[in-house]
MMTF fields as JSON, N, C-alpha, C and O atoms, coordinates in Angstrom:
{
  "mmtfVersion": "1.0.0",
  "mmtfProducer": "UNKNOWN",
  "numBonds": 351,
  "numAtoms": 352,
  "numGroups": 88,
  "numChains": 1,
  "numModels": 1,
  "chainsPerModel": [1],
  "groupsPerChain": [88],
  "chainIdList": ["A"],
  "bondAtomList": [4, 2, 8, 6, 12, 10, 16, 14, 20, 18, 24, 22, 28, 26, 32, 30, 36, 34, 40, 38, 44, 42, 48, 46, 52, 50, 56, 54, 60, 58, 64, 62, 68, 66, 72, 70, 76, 74, 80, 78, 84, 82, 88, 86, 92, 90, 96, 94, 100, 98, 104, 102, 108, 106, 112, 110, 116, 114, 120, 118, 124, 122, 128, 126, 132, 130, 136, 134, 140, 138, 144, 142, 148, 146, 152, 150, 156, 154, 160, 158, 164, 162, 168, 166, 172, 170, 176, 174, 180, 178, 184, 182, 188, 186, 192, 190, 196, 194, 200, 198, 204, 202, 208, 206, 212, 210, 216, 214, 220, 218, 224, 222, 228, 226, 232, 230, 236, 234, 240, 238, 244, 242, 248, 246, 252, 250, 256, 254, 260, 258, 264, 262, 268, 266, 272, 270, 276, 274, 280, 278, 284, 282, 288, 286, 292, 290, 296, 294, 300, 298, 304, 302, 308, 306, 312, 310, 316, 314, 320, 318, 324, 322, 328, 326, 332, 330, 336, 334, 340, 338, 344, 342, 348, 346],
  "bondOrderList": [1, 1, 1, 1, 1, 1, 1, 1, 1, 1, 1, 1, 1, 1, 1, 1, 1, 1, 1, 1, 1, 1, 1, 1, 1, 1, 1, 1, 1, 1, 1, 1, 1, 1, 1, 1, 1, 1, 1, 1, 1, 1, 1, 1, 1, 1, 1, 1, 1, 1, 1, 1, 1, 1, 1, 1, 1, 1, 1, 1, 1, 1, 1, 1, 1, 1, 1, 1, 1, 1, 1, 1, 1, 1, 1, 1, 1, 1, 1, 1, 1, 1, 1, 1, 1, 1, 1],
  "groupList": [{"groupName": "MET", "atomNameList": ["N", "CA", "C", "O"], "elementList": ["N", "C", "C", "O"], "formalChargeList": [0, 0, 0, 0], "bondAtomList": [1, 0, 2, 1, 3, 2], "bondOrderList": [1, 1, 2], "singleLetterCode": "M", "chemCompType": "L-PEPTIDE LINKING"}, {"groupName": "VAL", "atomNameList": ["N", "CA", "C", "O"], "elementList": ["N", "C", "C", "O"], "formalChargeList": [0, 0, 0, 0], "bondAtomList": [1, 0, 2, 1, 3, 2], "bondOrderList": [1, 1, 2], "singleLetterCode": "V", "chemCompType": "L-PEPTIDE LINKING"}, {"groupName": "SER", "atomNameList": ["N", "CA", "C", "O"], "elementList": ["N", "C", "C", "O"], "formalChargeList": [0, 0, 0, 0], "bondAtomList": [1, 0, 2, 1, 3, 2], "bondOrderList": [1, 1, 2], "singleLetterCode": "S", "chemCompType": "L-PEPTIDE LINKING"}, {"groupName": "GLU", "atomNameList": ["N", "CA", "C", "O"], "elementList": ["N", "C", "C", "O"], "formalChargeList": [0, 0, 0, 0], "bondAtomList": [1, 0, 2, 1, 3, 2], "bondOrderList": [1, 1, 2], "singleLetterCode": "E", "chemCompType": "L-PEPTIDE LINKING"}, {"groupName": "LYS", "atomNameList": ["N", "CA", "C", "O"], "elementList": ["N", "C", "C", "O"], "formalChargeList": [0, 0, 0, 0], "bondAtomList": [1, 0, 2, 1, 3, 2], "bondOrderList": [1, 1, 2], "singleLetterCode": "K", "chemCompType": "L-PEPTIDE LINKING"}, {"groupName": "TRP", "atomNameList": ["N", "CA", "C", "O"], "elementList": ["N", "C", "C", "O"], "formalChargeList": [0, 0, 0, 0], "bondAtomList": [1, 0, 2, 1, 3, 2], "bondOrderList": [1, 1, 2], "singleLetterCode": "W", "chemCompType": "L-PEPTIDE LINKING"}, {"groupName": "ILE", "atomNameList": ["N", "CA", "C", "O"], "elementList": ["N", "C", "C", "O"], "formalChargeList": [0, 0, 0, 0], "bondAtomList": [1, 0, 2, 1, 3, 2], "bondOrderList": [1, 1, 2], "singleLetterCode": "I", "chemCompType": "L-PEPTIDE LINKING"}, {"groupName": "THR", "atomNameList": ["N", "CA", "C", "O"], "elementList": ["N", "C", "C", "O"], "formalChargeList": [0, 0, 0, 0], "bondAtomList": [1, 0, 2, 1, 3, 2], "bondOrderList": [1, 1, 2], "singleLetterCode": "T", "chemCompType": "L-PEPTIDE LINKING"}, {"groupName": "ASP", "atomNameList": ["N", "CA", "C", "O"], "elementList": ["N", "C", "C", "O"], "formalChargeList": [0, 0, 0, 0], "bondAtomList": [1, 0, 2, 1, 3, 2], "bondOrderList": [1, 1, 2], "singleLetterCode": "D", "chemCompType": "L-PEPTIDE LINKING"}, {"groupName": "LEU", "atomNameList": ["N", "CA", "C", "O"], "elementList": ["N", "C", "C", "O"], "formalChargeList": [0, 0, 0, 0], "bondAtomList": [1, 0, 2, 1, 3, 2], "bondOrderList": [1, 1, 2], "singleLetterCode": "L", "chemCompType": "L-PEPTIDE LINKING"}, {"groupName": "GLN", "atomNameList": ["N", "CA", "C", "O"], "elementList": ["N", "C", "C", "O"], "formalChargeList": [0, 0, 0, 0], "bondAtomList": [1, 0, 2, 1, 3, 2], "bondOrderList": [1, 1, 2], "singleLetterCode": "Q", "chemCompType": "L-PEPTIDE LINKING"}, {"groupName": "PHE", "atomNameList": ["N", "CA", "C", "O"], "elementList": ["N", "C", "C", "O"], "formalChargeList": [0, 0, 0, 0], "bondAtomList": [1, 0, 2, 1, 3, 2], "bondOrderList": [1, 1, 2], "singleLetterCode": "F", "chemCompType": "L-PEPTIDE LINKING"}, {"groupName": "GLY", "atomNameList": ["N", "CA", "C", "O"], "elementList": ["N", "C", "C", "O"], "formalChargeList": [0, 0, 0, 0], "bondAtomList": [1, 0, 2, 1, 3, 2], "bondOrderList": [1, 1, 2], "singleLetterCode": "G", "chemCompType": "PEPTIDE LINKING"}, {"groupName": "ALA", "atomNameList": ["N", "CA", "C", "O"], "elementList": ["N", "C", "C", "O"], "formalChargeList": [0, 0, 0, 0], "bondAtomList": [1, 0, 2, 1, 3, 2], "bondOrderList": [1, 1, 2], "singleLetterCode": "A", "chemCompType": "L-PEPTIDE LINKING"}, {"groupName": "ARG", "atomNameList": ["N", "CA", "C", "O"], "elementList": ["N", "C", "C", "O"], "formalChargeList": [0, 0, 0, 0], "bondAtomList": [1, 0, 2, 1, 3, 2], "bondOrderList": [1, 1, 2], "singleLetterCode": "R", "chemCompType": "L-PEPTIDE LINKING"}, {"groupName": "PRO", "atomNameList": ["N", "CA", "C", "O"], "elementList": ["N", "C", "C", "O"], "formalChargeList": [0, 0, 0, 0], "bondAtomList": [1, 0, 2, 1, 3, 2], "bondOrderList": [1, 1, 2], "singleLetterCode": "P", "chemCompType": "L-PEPTIDE LINKING"}, {"groupName": "TYR", "atomNameList": ["N", "CA", "C", "O"], "elementList": ["N", "C", "C", "O"], "formalChargeList": [0, 0, 0, 0], "bondAtomList": [1, 0, 2, 1, 3, 2], "bondOrderList": [1, 1, 2], "singleLetterCode": "Y", "chemCompType": "L-PEPTIDE LINKING"}, {"groupName": "CYS", "atomNameList": ["N", "CA", "C", "O"], "elementList": ["N", "C", "C", "O"], "formalChargeList": [0, 0, 0, 0], "bondAtomList": [1, 0, 2, 1, 3, 2], "bondOrderList": [1, 1, 2], "singleLetterCode": "C", "chemCompType": "L-PEPTIDE LINKING"}, {"groupName": "ASN", "atomNameList": ["N", "CA", "C", "O"], "elementList": ["N", "C", "C", "O"], "formalChargeList": [0, 0, 0, 0], "bondAtomList": [1, 0, 2, 1, 3, 2], "bondOrderList": [1, 1, 2], "singleLetterCode": "N", "chemCompType": "L-PEPTIDE LINKING"}, {"groupName": "HIS", "atomNameList": ["N", "CA", "C", "O"], "elementList": ["N", "C", "C", "O"], "formalChargeList": [0, 0, 0, 0], "bondAtomList": [1, 0, 2, 1, 3, 2], "bondOrderList": [1, 1, 2], "singleLetterCode": "H", "chemCompType": "L-PEPTIDE LINKING"}],
  "groupTypeList": [0, 1, 2, 1, 3, 4, 5, 4, 6, 1, 3, 7, 8, 6, 9, 7, 9, 10, 9, 2, 11, 12, 8, 8, 13, 11, 3, 4, 12, 7, 2, 9, 9, 9, 7, 3, 5, 14, 2, 8, 15, 8, 9, 11, 16, 11, 2, 2, 16, 11, 3, 10, 7, 5, 9, 11, 8, 9, 4, 11, 5, 16, 3, 12, 13, 1, 6, 12, 17, 15, 2, 7, 18, 18, 12, 9, 3, 2, 9, 18, 18, 4, 6, 4, 10, 10, 9, 19],
  "groupIdList": [1, 2, 3, 4, 5, 6, 7, 8, 9, 10, 11, 12, 13, 14, 15, 16, 17, 18, 19, 20, 21, 22, 23, 24, 25, 26, 27, 28, 29, 30, 31, 32, 33, 34, 35, 36, 37, 38, 39, 40, 41, 42, 43, 44, 45, 46, 47, 48, 49, 50, 51, 52, 53, 54, 55, 56, 57, 58, 59, 60, 61, 62, 63, 64, 65, 66, 67, 68, 69, 70, 71, 72, 73, 74, 75, 76, 77, 78, 79, 80, 81, 82, 83, 84, 85, 86, 87, 88],
  "secStructList": [7, 7, 7, 2, 2, 2, 2, 2, 2, 2, 2, 2, 2, 2, 2, 2, 2, 2, 6, 7, 7, 1, 2, 2, 2, 2, 2, 2, 2, 2, 2, 2, 2, 2, 2, 2, 2, 2, 2, 1, 6, 6, 6, 2, 2, 2, 2, 2, 2, 2, 0, 0, 0, 0, 0, 0, 0, 6, 7, 7, 7, 1, 4, 4, 4, 1, 6, 6, 1, 7, 7, 7, 1, 2, 2, 2, 2, 2, 2, 2, 2, 2, 2, 2, 2, 2, 2, 7],
  "xCoordList": [31.11, 31.76, 31.3, 31.018, 31.213, 30.747, 31.894, 32.785, 31.882, 33.081, 33.115, 32.062, 34.37, 34.497, 33.674, 33.208, 33.358, 32.823, 31.249, 30.644, 30.652, 29.381, 29.129, 28.07, 30.133, 30.017, 30.017, 29.411, 30.783, 30.779, 29.463, 29.109, 28.639, 27.473, 26.568, 25.791, 26.519, 25.652, 25.897, 24.944, 27.247, 27.459, 26.717, 25.977, 27.014, 26.307, 24.716, 24.031, 24.333, 22.763, 22.375, 21.533, 22.996, 22.737, 22.966, 22.209, 23.996, 24.212, 23.085, 22.635, 22.741, 21.624, 20.244, 19.565, 19.976, 18.789, 18.844, 17.75, 19.897, 20.054, 19.612, 19.269, 19.598, 19.237, 17.687, 17.196, 16.883, 15.545, 14.924, 15.195, 14.101, 13.47, 12.299, 11.921, 11.639, 10.467, 10.211, 10.908, 9.162, 8.737, 8.487, 9.03, 7.69, 7.264, 8.437, 8.487, 9.418, 10.607, 11.554, 12.187, 11.546, 12.367, 11.709, 12.39, 10.494, 9.846, 9.945, 10.299, 9.646, 9.769, 11.358, 11.6, 12.248, 13.699, 14.04, 14.639, 13.6, 14.078, 13.308, 13.888, 12.004, 11.323, 12.285, 12.656, 12.575, 13.414, 14.624, 15.012, 15.41, 16.661, 16.651, 17.509, 15.71, 15.532, 15.191, 15.805, 14.371, 14.021, 15.224, 15.499, 16.027, 17.349, 18.215, 18.628, 18.528, 19.579, 18.966, 19.788, 17.768, 17.339, 17.306, 17.142, 17.441, 17.495, 18.985, 19.201, 19.778, 21.435, 21.61, 21.369, 22.038, 22.393, 23.438, 23.455, 24.409, 25.568, 24.858, 25.322, 23.836, 23.417, 22.167, 21.641, 21.702, 20.372, 20.62, 19.714, 21.454, 21.628, 21.85, 21.259, 22.632, 22.665, 21.461, 21.285, 20.566, 19.288, 18.427, 17.914, 18.331, 17.884, 18.129, 17.252, 19.535, 20.242, 20.016, 19.772, 20.09, 19.615, 18.357, 18.089, 17.263, 16.063, 15.573, 14.83, 16.203, 15.896, 16.603, 16.07, 17.89, 18.542, 18.283, 18.162, 18.198, 18.186, 16.687, 16.439, 15.901, 14.424, 13.333, 12.312, 13.803, 12.912, 13.414, 12.707, 14.742, 15.232, 15.709, 15.595, 16.259, 16.679, 16.159, 16.948, 14.759, 14.227, 14.321, 13.952, 14.697, 14.711, 16.12, 16.586, 16.749, 18.113, 18.368, 19.441, 17.423, 17.571, 17.206, 16.56, 17.667, 17.528, 16.24, 16.063, 15.071, 13.806, 13.036, 11.829, 13.616, 12.784, 12.159, 11.133, 12.817, 12.224, 12.347, 13.394, 11.174, 11.047, 11.251, 10.813, 11.996, 12.334, 13.33, 13.529, 13.995, 14.988, 16.202, 16.172, 17.601, 18.605, 19.266, 19.534, 19.561, 20.011, 21.472, 22.417, 21.508, 22.81, 23.002, 22.195, 24.125, 24.5, 24.507, 25.112, 23.88, 24.031, 23.599, 24.286, 22.442, 21.869, 22.827, 22.99, 23.463, 24.353, 25.764, 26.486, 26.122, 27.409, 26.942, 27.751, 25.85, 25.523, 25.473, 25.833, 24.978, 24.927, 26.268, 26.663, 27.06, 28.671, 29.301, 30.061, 28.934, 29.687, 29.138, 29.918, 27.984, 27.454, 27.999, 28.134, 28.274, 28.83, 30.337, 30.835, 31.038, 32.497, 32.557, 33.406, 31.599, 31.847, 31.434, 31.954, 30.615, 30.331, 31.576, 31.833, 32.28, 33.406, 34.702, 35.711, 34.659, 36.076, 35.778, 36.685],
  "yCoordList": [150.181, 148.904, 148.497, 149.339, 147.07, 146.548, 146.073, 145.345, 146.441, 146.064, 144.595, 143.963, 143.931, 142.642, 142.341, 141.202, 143.218, 142.879, 142.742, 141.759, 143.45, 143.457, 142.024, 141.429, 141.488, 140.205, 139.177, 138.122, 139.483, 138.299, 138.128, 137.017, 139.338, 139.243, 138.667, 137.833, 138.968, 138.397, 136.943, 136.166, 136.497, 135.044, 134.345, 133.367, 134.959, 134.317, 134.152, 133.204, 135.306, 135.429, 134.182, 133.367, 134.064, 132.984, 131.645, 130.705, 131.543, 130.118, 129.732, 128.594, 130.736, 130.6, 130.29, 129.289, 131.083, 130.687, 129.488, 128.991, 128.878, 127.667, 126.536, 125.473, 126.718, 125.748, 125.609, 124.622, 126.592, 126.551, 125.161, 124.372, 124.909, 123.584, 123.426, 122.274, 124.383, 124.348, 125.498, 126.502, 125.455, 126.386, 127.819, 128.86, 127.747, 128.947, 129.681, 130.911, 128.856, 129.605, 130.249, 131.293, 129.45, 130.074, 131.184, 132.208, 131.32, 132.441, 133.735, 134.845, 133.499, 134.423, 135.0, 136.192, 134.127, 134.341, 135.323, 136.397, 134.792, 135.529, 137.032, 138.028, 137.054, 138.408, 139.407, 140.507, 138.938, 139.589, 140.013, 141.12, 139.181, 139.469, 140.454, 141.325, 140.272, 141.082, 142.507, 143.503, 142.565, 144.049, 144.554, 145.732, 143.866, 144.362, 144.907, 146.066, 143.862, 144.288, 145.417, 146.191, 145.556, 146.654, 147.845, 148.858, 147.941, 149.054, 149.657, 150.815, 148.95, 149.197, 149.505, 148.656, 150.742, 151.132, 150.323, 150.085, 149.84, 148.955, 147.545, 146.915, 147.165, 145.685, 145.681, 144.611, 146.783, 146.912, 146.111, 145.309, 146.113, 145.405, 143.94, 143.131, 143.502, 142.384, 141.691, 140.505, 142.435, 141.911, 141.37, 140.251, 142.269, 142.089, 140.743, 139.908, 140.598, 139.533, 138.258, 137.216, 138.324, 137.028, 136.833, 135.644, 137.729, 137.412, 136.58, 135.599, 137.25, 136.477, 135.308, 134.478, 135.049, 133.922, 132.809, 131.646, 133.1, 132.13, 131.966, 131.082, 132.72, 132.732, 132.353, 131.702, 132.959, 132.519, 131.381, 130.389, 131.481, 130.534, 129.314, 128.246, 129.409, 128.165, 128.125, 128.171, 128.035, 128.173, 127.017, 127.326, 125.865, 124.834, 124.369, 123.298, 125.289, 125.025, 124.808, 124.315, 125.15, 125.267, 123.75, 122.969, 123.437, 122.087, 121.633, 120.44, 122.492, 121.876, 121.88, 121.643, 122.122, 122.208, 120.945, 121.006, 119.759, 118.463, 117.675, 117.155, 117.636, 116.757, 115.452, 115.018, 114.752, 113.261, 112.744, 111.534, 113.623, 113.284, 114.015, 115.133, 113.003, 113.643, 114.85, 114.679, 116.091, 117.115, 116.917, 116.553, 117.231, 117.175, 118.512, 119.436, 118.568, 119.853, 119.344, 120.028, 118.144, 117.867, 118.812, 119.043, 119.376, 120.349, 121.453, 121.889, 121.883, 123.13, 122.494, 123.312, 121.328, 120.842, 120.72, 121.051, 120.326, 120.353, 121.56, 121.696, 122.545, 123.941, 124.32, 124.751, 124.176, 124.494, 123.91, 124.52, 122.648, 121.958, 122.583, 122.671, 122.981, 123.505, 125.088, 125.599, 125.756, 127.051, 126.731, 127.489, 125.865, 125.496, 125.173, 125.7, 124.253, 123.873, 125.092, 125.113, 126.114, 127.089, 128.179, 128.845, 128.19, 129.299, 128.49, 129.123, 127.309, 126.736, 126.134, 125.638],
  "zCoordList": [197.611, 197.969, 199.332, 200.185, 199.56, 200.551, 201.534, 201.097, 202.742, 203.732, 203.901, 203.808, 204.169, 204.491, 205.616, 205.641, 206.676, 208.034, 207.44, 207.87, 206.676, 206.181, 205.468, 205.671, 204.629, 204.008, 204.875, 204.688, 205.978, 206.976, 207.675, 208.071, 207.857, 208.408, 207.551, 208.016, 206.333, 205.333, 205.18, 205.119, 205.11, 205.069, 206.3, 206.199, 207.377, 208.618, 208.513, 208.897, 207.902, 207.775, 206.795, 207.171, 205.567, 204.755, 205.362, 205.119, 206.145, 206.603, 207.702, 207.833, 208.389, 209.437, 208.6, 208.828, 207.795, 206.897, 206.154, 205.89, 205.737, 205.133, 206.01, 205.493, 207.404, 208.479, 208.521, 209.07, 207.944, 208.261, 208.184, 207.279, 209.15, 209.259, 208.532, 208.316, 208.104, 207.218, 206.449, 206.6, 205.534, 204.66, 205.451, 205.08, 206.467, 207.183, 207.913, 207.936, 208.535, 208.945, 207.87, 208.029, 206.741, 205.741, 205.22, 205.275, 204.684, 204.372, 205.418, 205.022, 206.577, 207.622, 207.675, 207.866, 207.506, 207.765, 206.331, 206.386, 205.269, 204.008, 203.952, 203.518, 204.422, 204.623, 205.516, 205.107, 206.6, 207.364, 207.018, 207.39, 206.242, 205.762, 204.591, 204.448, 203.836, 202.653, 203.278, 202.897, 204.077, 204.651, 205.31, 205.079, 206.117, 206.571, 205.546, 205.551, 204.494, 203.665, 202.655, 202.165, 202.349, 201.568, 202.214, 201.533, 203.522, 204.197, 204.245, 204.602, 203.934, 203.774, 202.326, 201.467, 202.035, 200.703, 200.118, 198.91, 201.014, 200.403, 199.906, 198.956, 200.547, 200.135, 199.285, 198.977, 198.918, 198.137, 196.89, 196.662, 196.158, 194.885, 195.183, 194.468, 196.154, 196.533, 196.934, 196.654, 197.626, 198.055, 196.825, 196.816, 195.818, 194.584, 193.994, 193.772, 193.738, 193.328, 194.057, 193.45, 195.269, 196.332, 196.1, 195.924, 196.017, 195.881, 194.635, 194.631, 193.539, 192.191, 191.931, 191.195, 192.477, 192.207, 193.273, 192.888, 194.51, 195.499, 196.13, 196.949, 195.758, 196.281, 195.219, 195.438, 193.869, 192.748, 191.992, 191.819, 191.476, 190.586, 191.168, 190.566, 192.354, 192.919, 194.296, 195.24, 194.497, 195.741, 196.741, 197.874, 196.588, 197.488, 197.752, 197.363, 198.458, 198.798, 200.179, 200.524, 201.077, 202.557, 203.092, 202.393, 204.34, 204.86, 204.919, 204.673, 205.259, 205.512, 204.123, 204.161, 202.949, 201.89, 201.294, 200.617, 201.566, 201.427, 202.732, 203.118, 203.375, 204.787, 204.334, 203.268, 205.238, 205.122, 204.359, 204.252, 203.799, 202.778, 203.34, 203.854, 203.127, 203.524, 202.777, 201.588, 203.377, 202.592, 202.086, 202.786, 200.689, 200.065, 199.279, 199.382, 198.482, 197.833, 196.467, 195.642, 196.032, 194.68, 193.653, 192.658, 193.885, 193.092, 192.752, 191.612, 193.856, 193.792, 193.11, 192.539, 193.133, 192.536, 191.049, 190.182, 190.724, 189.277, 188.593, 187.423, 189.392, 188.796, 188.604, 187.52, 189.678, 189.486, 188.318, 187.566, 188.199, 186.918, 185.604, 184.656, 185.481, 184.209, 184.068, 182.956, 185.215, 185.0, 184.66, 183.829, 185.098, 184.798, 183.29, 182.571, 182.798, 181.428, 180.594, 179.478, 180.887, 180.013, 179.878, 178.875, 181.146, 181.074, 180.516, 180.205, 180.417, 179.788, 178.442, 177.773]
}
């Protein structure tokens, strides 16, 4: 089981990564985070989930993904709505 303290660190890592200003910074950041998380037995499975879900399936969620456009969470809200519809 992952401790609350570790989850807080992971959350901070993800929030920092979300602010990446371009593809190069995002790719370098994800590489560093995945290496760090995989070295921790408590976070190994989470690192696989994060990579598959947030780097392969939904890869354009960070601030610098689309240069020159305002960042919104519309895509995330749409996905959240689809999940809610399937659950109810």
